[in-house]
N, C-alpha and C positions, 0 to 999 in steps of 0.2 A: 459553562459547566465546570464545576470544581470536582476534583477527584475524591471519591469515596466519602463524600460528606465532610471532608476536612476543611477547616476554615483557613484560607491562605494567609489571613492576617496573623495567625498564630502557628502555622504549620512549619515544621522544619523541612529542610530539603529532602531528607529521607522519607518523611511522611507523605510529601507531595509527589516525589519522583518515582518511588519504588512501585506503586500500583500501575504506573504507565509502562513498565519495562516490557511486558509481552506485546503490547500494542505498538510500541516503538520498534521492537525487533521485527514484528510482522511487516510494518511499513518499510523498514530498512531492507528487509529481504526482498520485497517486491521491487524496490528501487534498484538494488544492486544485482539481483538475480543470482546471488552467491552467498551461501551460508557464512563462510569465513569473513567476507567483506561486510556482511550485515552485522556480525558480532563486533567487528572492529569499529564500524560506524556508530553503533549504539554505545560502545565503550567510550569513544571519543566524544559523543554527544553528552554523556553523563559527566565526563571530566570537564568539558567546557561549561556545562550548566552549573556544576558545583562551583567552579571557579568564578562564574559570573552571577551566582545566586544573589549576591548583595545588590546587584543592579536590577533584579527582578522587582517590578512595581507591585507591591501588595495590593490585592483587590482586583488584579487583572487576571486573565485566563492563563493559568499555569500550563495547562495541557497544550494550548496553542503555542506558548512560548517554547516548550520542549520540542514540539514538532518543527517549529521554525529553526531551532538550532540544528536538529537532525537534518533537515532539508538543506540548509545552508552549508553544513559540513559535507553533505553528499555532493552538492553542486560544485564545491571547491576542491573535491577530491579528484583523483585521476579517473575513477569510474564515472563520476557524474559528468565530467567534462567530455569524455568520449561518448558516453551514452549510446553504446552500440545497439544494433537492431538484431543481434543474434538471439536465437531461441535456445535456452538451456535444455539439456537432457536431464530431467528430474529423476531422482531416485524415489522409490516407494515411500521413503521416510517423509518426503516433502508433500505428499498428497494428504488432503484432509481425511480424517477417519470418520466419514459419514456412514453410520450404520443404518442399514435398512431393516425394516421389520423382519423380513424374510430374505436374508442374503443368500443368493445363489451365485454360482460362478458367472452366470449371464448378467445378473443385476450389478454385480461388482464391476464387471468389464464395461458395461454401459455407463455406470457412474464415473469410473476412472476416465473413460474416453471423453465423456462430456466435460469433466473437470479439465483434462488436458487441452481440449479444444478451446475452452474459455481462457485458460491460463496462457496458452500460446497467443491467442488474439490480444489479450491485455498486454503481453510482452512486446507485441509489435507496435503498440501505440507509442508516439513520442513521449518523452519523459513528462513534459508539462501537462499532457492529457492523462497519462497513466497515474500521476500523483494525485490529480484532482479527483479522478474516478475512485481511486482507492481510499482517499480521505473521506469521501462522501459515502460510498457504498460499503466499504469494508470497515472503516473506523467509525462510521456513522456520525461524522461531524456535521454540524449545521453549516449553512452557507457563511454565516458570520465567523464561525471558528475557522473555516477554511480560508476566508479572506484575511483573518488575522495571522494565521499560520504562514500563508504564502505572501503576505504583504501586498495584496492586490485588492481592487475594489470588488464588491459583491457582484456587480454586473459582469465583471470579467470571470468570476467564479461560475456564474450561471452560463455564460457563453461557452467557456472551456468545457464545462460539464456536458453541455448539450453536444458539442462537437466530439467529445470523447465517447459519449454514448452512441452517437451516429457512426463514428469510426469503428467502434467495437461491433455494432450491429452489421455494418457493411463487411467487415472482415469475417465475421462468423457466417454471414450469408454466402460469401465467396467460397469459404472452406467447405460449407455444407453442399453447395452446388457442385464443387469439384469432386467431393466424395460421391455424390449421386451419379455424376457423369462416369466416374471410375467404375461404379457398380454396373452401370448400363453397358459399358465397354466390355467388362469381364463377363457379363452375361447371363 
């Protein structure tokens, strides 16, 4: 997939890279779990990509190339290497603004609590499962693009994605069962 219909054979770095900025930031934010670190990671990614743009093979997948630079930069950073399993306390700014047709305090609370539950479960996944799930489900990359981005075979992409989904499902199930038990105990 090529960005915004631009032809990578004739595209400048700016024409190819700038449409990817928001997607790369979102992915970086998911990986780092920190707004400032995500901004630094994206900035470093763009600097490295610009510096190495002459080595980019025209006709190949520019989007995957950029994601690979971001991922490698993350993995070699302090944050990527420690990849802690802490769950951040998000501010309301970090939550998606999903408007319901008839927003009431109750529907807003339910939506936010569901989002927080899923976000928390994704954060608890190991980095190699979290990144593959995000690339597939959030960034909507094909298995081929993910394989190119992560430099792994497609079979590994499918295997990790399956394990990531199972891990997410199991984590959500445990959390929901714990919440149900707490309701029963409270009475």
